[in-house]
N, CA, C and O atoms as a MOPAC input file, in Angstrom:
PM7 MOZYME 1SCF
protein

 N    -33.27600 1    28.43600 1     5.43200 1
 C    -32.44200 1    27.46100 1     5.04000 1
 C    -31.05900 1    27.58900 1     6.05700 1
 O    -30.49400 1    28.62600 1     6.40100 1
 N    -30.72400 1    26.21700 1     6.40300 1
 C    -29.60300 1    26.05800 1     7.31700 1
 C    -28.16300 1    25.96600 1     6.50900 1
 O    -28.09700 1    25.37700 1     5.43000 1
 N    -26.91400 1    26.65300 1     7.17600 1
 C    -26.04400 1    27.07100 1     6.34700 1
 C    -24.73900 1    25.21100 1     7.24000 1
 O    -24.37100 1    24.68100 1     8.28900 1
 N    -24.69800 1    25.16000 1     6.34500 1
 C    -23.73500 1    23.28400 1     7.02100 1
 C    -22.35500 1    23.71200 1     6.59600 1
 O    -21.81700 1    23.94100 1     5.51300 1
 N    -22.03900 1    23.72900 1     7.67500 1
 C    -20.32500 1    23.80200 1     8.28600 1
 C    -19.50300 1    22.74700 1     7.34700 1
 O    -19.99200 1    22.27900 1     6.31900 1
 N    -18.55900 1    22.51900 1     7.69000 1
 C    -17.36900 1    21.32600 1     6.98300 1
 C    -17.79700 1    20.36700 1     8.44600 1
 O    -17.97200 1    20.58800 1     9.64400 1
 N    -17.84400 1    18.92800 1     7.29500 1
 C    -18.07500 1    17.82600 1     8.27800 1
 C    -17.54300 1    17.32900 1     9.26000 1
 O    -16.33000 1    17.43900 1     9.08300 1
 N    -17.78000 1    16.75300 1    10.36900 1
 C    -17.30800 1    16.54700 1    11.31300 1
 C    -15.78800 1    15.70400 1    11.23100 1
 O    -14.79400 1    15.82100 1    11.94800 1
 N    -16.04400 1    14.83700 1    10.08200 1
 C    -14.75100 1    13.84700 1     9.59400 1
 C    -13.78500 1    14.66700 1     8.97600 1
 O    -12.64700 1    14.20800 1     9.07700 1
 N    -13.86200 1    15.56000 1     8.46800 1
 C    -13.00000 1    16.46500 1     7.60300 1
 C    -11.90300 1    16.87300 1     8.31500 1
 O    -12.20100 1    17.91500 1     8.90000 1
 N    -10.69100 1    16.51900 1     8.55700 1
 C     -9.78100 1    17.25200 1     9.11500 1
 C     -8.20100 1    16.98500 1     8.58100 1
 O     -7.95000 1    16.90800 1     7.37800 1
 N     -7.25500 1    16.86600 1     9.54000 1
 C     -5.74700 1    17.36000 1     8.83000 1
 C     -5.55700 1    15.97700 1     7.95800 1
 O     -5.24900 1    15.96900 1     6.76600 1
 N     -5.83200 1    14.62600 1     8.88900 1
 C     -5.42600 1    13.58100 1     8.48700 1
 C     -6.16800 1    13.27400 1     6.99700 1
 O     -5.77600 1    12.64500 1     6.01400 1
 N     -7.54100 1    14.08000 1     7.31100 1
 C     -8.22600 1    13.17500 1     5.85700 1
 C     -7.47400 1    14.45500 1     4.66100 1
 O     -7.17000 1    14.20800 1     3.49400 1
 N     -7.33900 1    15.58400 1     5.25100 1
 C     -6.92000 1    16.14200 1     3.74600 1
 C     -5.81800 1    15.62300 1     3.50500 1
 O     -5.64400 1    15.63300 1     2.28600 1
 N     -4.78200 1    15.06600 1     4.16400 1
 C     -3.29200 1    14.80800 1     3.64100 1
 C     -3.37300 1    13.24600 1     2.65500 1
 O     -2.91700 1    12.95000 1     1.55100 1
 N     -4.07500 1    12.58900 1     3.54000 1
 C     -4.57800 1    11.25500 1     3.04800 1
 C     -5.16900 1    11.48600 1     1.69800 1
 O     -4.49100 1    10.98500 1     0.80200 1
 N     -6.05000 1    11.99300 1     1.37800 1
 C     -7.18000 1    12.18900 1     0.39900 1
 C     -6.11700 1    12.84100 1    -1.08900 1
 O     -6.22400 1    12.49700 1    -2.26600 1
 N     -5.29000 1    13.70200 1    -0.57600 1
 C     -4.26400 1    14.76200 1    -1.74300 1
 C     -3.28800 1    14.17000 1    -1.58300 1
 O     -2.39300 1    14.89600 1    -2.01800 1
 N     -2.73200 1    12.96200 1    -1.09300 1
 C     -1.67800 1    12.18100 1    -1.45500 1
 C     -2.32000 1    11.18800 1    -2.16100 1
 O     -1.69400 1    10.82900 1    -3.15800 1
 N     -3.29400 1    10.66700 1    -1.97800 1
 C     -4.10600 1     9.51500 1    -2.82300 1
 C     -4.13100 1     9.99100 1    -4.62900 1
 O     -3.80600 1     9.40000 1    -5.65900 1
 N     -4.60200 1    11.13100 1    -4.37500 1
 C     -4.79400 1    11.96300 1    -5.61600 1
 C     -3.39900 1    11.84700 1    -6.38800 1
 O     -3.41000 1    11.58500 1    -7.59000 1
 N     -2.06100 1    12.06400 1    -5.62200 1
 C     -0.96100 1    12.47300 1    -5.91200 1
 C     -0.22500 1    10.83900 1    -6.08300 1
 O      0.97100 1    10.76500 1    -6.36500 1
 N     -0.82100 1     9.94200 1    -5.94200 1
 C     -0.29200 1     8.72400 1    -5.91300 1
 C     -0.65900 1     8.42400 1    -7.44500 1
 O      0.19200 1     8.15200 1    -8.29200 1
 N     -2.14100 1     8.51700 1    -7.70900 1
 C     -2.66800 1     8.45000 1    -9.07500 1
 C     -2.05500 1     9.08600 1    -9.90000 1
 O     -1.56900 1     8.39900 1   -10.79900 1
 N     -1.88700 1    10.12100 1    -9.95000 1
 C     -1.38900 1    11.37800 1   -11.15000 1
 C     -0.08600 1    11.01700 1   -11.20500 1
 O      0.43400 1    11.13300 1   -12.31500 1
 N      0.82800 1    10.46900 1   -10.00500 1
 C      2.09100 1     9.83000 1   -10.40100 1
 C      2.09900 1     8.78800 1   -11.13900 1
 O      2.92600 1     8.85300 1   -12.04800 1
 N      1.35800 1     7.64400 1   -11.08500 1
 C      1.20500 1     6.68300 1   -11.56100 1
 C      1.07700 1     7.19200 1   -12.99300 1
 O      1.88200 1     6.82100 1   -13.84800 1
 N     -0.03700 1     8.13400 1   -13.30400 1
 C      0.15900 1     8.01400 1   -15.01900 1
 C      1.08900 1     8.86600 1   -15.23900 1
 O      1.74300 1     8.58300 1   -16.24200 1
 N      1.54000 1    10.16800 1   -14.49300 1
 C      2.46000 1    10.89100 1   -15.31900 1
 C      3.81300 1     9.93800 1   -15.23900 1
 O      4.76500 1    10.39000 1   -15.87400 1
 N      4.01900 1     8.78500 1   -14.60600 1
 C      5.30600 1     7.90400 1   -14.45900 1
 C      6.41100 1     8.90600 1   -13.58500 1
 O      7.62400 1     8.86600 1   -13.78800 1
 N      5.73100 1     9.84300 1   -12.54000 1
 C      6.79700 1    10.05400 1   -11.93500 1
 C      6.30200 1    10.39400 1   -10.15800 1
 O      6.06700 1    11.50200 1    -9.67600 1
 N      6.26100 1     9.20500 1    -9.54200 1
 C      5.15600 1     8.90700 1    -8.53700 1
 C      5.55800 1     9.70900 1    -7.13200 1
 O      4.79100 1     9.89900 1    -6.18900 1
 N      7.31400 1    10.24400 1    -7.24600 1
 C      7.61200 1    10.54800 1    -5.77600 1
 C      7.32600 1    12.05600 1    -5.85900 1
 O      6.92600 1    12.51600 1    -4.78900 1
 N      7.42700 1    12.91200 1    -6.83500 1
 C      7.28600 1    14.30700 1    -7.10900 1
 C      5.81900 1    14.29600 1    -6.79200 1
 O      5.46200 1    15.10300 1    -5.93400 1
 N      4.97200 1    13.58200 1    -7.29200 1
 C      3.71200 1    13.84400 1    -7.35100 1
 C      2.99500 1    13.30600 1    -5.83700 1
 O      2.06900 1    13.82200 1    -5.21300 1
 N      3.61000 1    12.36800 1    -5.59600 1
 C      3.39200 1    11.65400 1    -3.75900 1
 C      3.40600 1    12.93700 1    -2.85300 1
 O      2.51300 1    13.25500 1    -2.06800 1
 N      4.84900 1    13.78300 1    -3.15500 1
 C      4.92700 1    14.87700 1    -2.17300 1
 C      4.16900 1    15.99800 1    -2.54800 1
 O      3.58000 1    16.71100 1    -1.73700 1
 N      4.17600 1    16.23800 1    -4.28200 1
 C      3.29300 1    17.58700 1    -3.67500 1
 C      1.96500 1    17.17900 1    -3.64200 1
 O      1.27100 1    18.16700 1    -3.88100 1
 N      1.16700 1    16.02300 1    -3.42700 1
 C     -0.08800 1    15.71300 1    -3.06900 1
 C     -0.19400 1    15.89700 1    -1.92400 1
 O     -1.07600 1    16.68600 1    -1.58500 1
 N      0.62600 1    15.27100 1    -0.88700 1
 C      0.99700 1    15.48000 1     0.78200 1
 C      1.28200 1    17.40600 1     1.25900 1
 O      0.84500 1    18.01600 1     2.23500 1
 N      1.97800 1    17.79800 1     0.35400 1
 C      2.16500 1    19.51900 1     0.52000 1
 C      0.60100 1    19.95500 1     0.44000 1
 O      0.02700 1    20.49600 1     1.38600 1
 N      0.03100 1    19.67900 1    -0.70400 1
 C     -1.66700 1    20.24100 1    -0.63400 1
 C     -2.51800 1    20.11300 1     0.21800 1
 O     -3.46500 1    20.87200 1     0.42200 1
 N     -2.23400 1    19.09800 1     0.80600 1
 C     -2.92100 1    18.44500 1     1.79500 1
 C     -2.47000 1    18.85600 1     2.85800 1
 O     -3.50900 1    19.08400 1     3.47800 1
 N     -1.79900 1    19.06900 1     3.39800 1
 C     -0.99400 1    19.58300 1     4.54700 1
 C     -1.81800 1    21.24300 1     4.51100 1
 O     -2.43200 1    21.69800 1     5.47700 1
 N     -1.64100 1    21.99100 1     3.11300 1
 C     -2.04200 1    23.48300 1     3.22300 1
 C     -3.51100 1    23.42700 1     3.19400 1
 O     -4.21500 1    24.40600 1     3.44600 1
 N     -4.00700 1    22.14400 1     2.85100 1
 C     -5.67600 1    22.36400 1     2.88900 1
 C     -6.08000 1    22.03400 1     4.48400 1
 O     -6.73500 1    22.77800 1     5.21400 1
 N     -5.64500 1    21.01900 1     4.75700 1
 C     -6.20800 1    20.51800 1     5.90300 1
 C     -6.13600 1    21.64600 1     7.18400 1
 O     -6.88700 1    21.54700 1     8.15400 1
 N     -5.12000 1    22.73600 1     7.04400 1
 C     -4.24300 1    23.55100 1     8.14700 1
 C     -5.70000 1    24.73100 1     7.57800 1
 O     -6.49400 1    25.04200 1     8.46600 1
 N     -5.87300 1    25.13000 1     6.57400 1
 C     -6.49000 1    26.09700 1     6.21400 1
 C     -8.09300 1    25.35300 1     6.89700 1
 O     -8.60000 1    26.01100 1     7.80500 1
 N     -8.67900 1    24.32700 1     6.56100 1
 C     -9.65900 1    24.27200 1     7.19600 1
 C     -9.88200 1    23.81600 1     8.64200 1
 O    -10.92600 1    23.59500 1     9.25600 1
 N     -8.67000 1    23.74200 1     8.98400 1
 C     -8.42800 1    23.50900 1    10.81200 1
 C     -8.87500 1    24.77900 1    11.42900 1
 O     -9.60900 1    25.01800 1    12.38700 1
 N     -8.15500 1    25.59100 1    10.52100 1
 C     -8.65200 1    27.33400 1    10.88000 1
 C     -9.82700 1    27.80200 1    11.10700 1
 O    -10.20600 1    28.42600 1    12.09800 1
 N    -10.59900 1    27.40500 1     9.88500 1
 C    -11.33100 1    27.70800 1     9.41900 1
 C    -12.77800 1    27.36800 1    10.20900 1
 O    -13.71900 1    28.11800 1    10.46800 1
 N    -12.56500 1    25.82400 1    10.50900 1
 C    -13.32800 1    25.29700 1    11.98200 1
 C    -13.21900 1    26.01600 1    13.18900 1
 O    -14.15000 1    26.21200 1    13.97000 1
 N    -11.80300 1    26.48700 1    13.34700 1
 C    -11.79900 1    27.00900 1    14.92600 1
 C    -12.77000 1    28.32200 1    15.14700 1
 O    -13.39700 1    28.65400 1    16.15200 1
 N    -12.66700 1    29.00400 1    13.74700 1
 C    -13.05500 1    30.19100 1    13.86300 1
 C    -14.63300 1    30.83400 1    14.10200 1
 O    -14.97400 1    31.99500 1    14.33300 1
 N    -15.53300 1    29.45300 1    13.93000 1
 C    -16.93700 1    29.25600 1    13.35400 1
 C    -17.10200 1    28.77500 1    15.14000 1
 O    -16.33200 1    28.03300 1    15.74900 1
 N    -17.95800 1    29.24800 1    15.51800 1
 C    -18.65400 1    29.00300 1    16.81100 1
 C    -19.37600 1    27.74700 1    17.11700 1
 O    -19.93300 1    27.60300 1    18.20500 1

């Protein structure tokens, strides 16, 4: 069985964009758009950085 790594399209920008989009939806539902947008973008930055470091360690 072959192990599949992270997809080629997953990068820092994708992580930030997807997490920010989730933050916008949560902000719209909880009526605090700015807080959740910033929180989502922050999570996206951390997630993107971790995944980029993980991709660089793999040969």
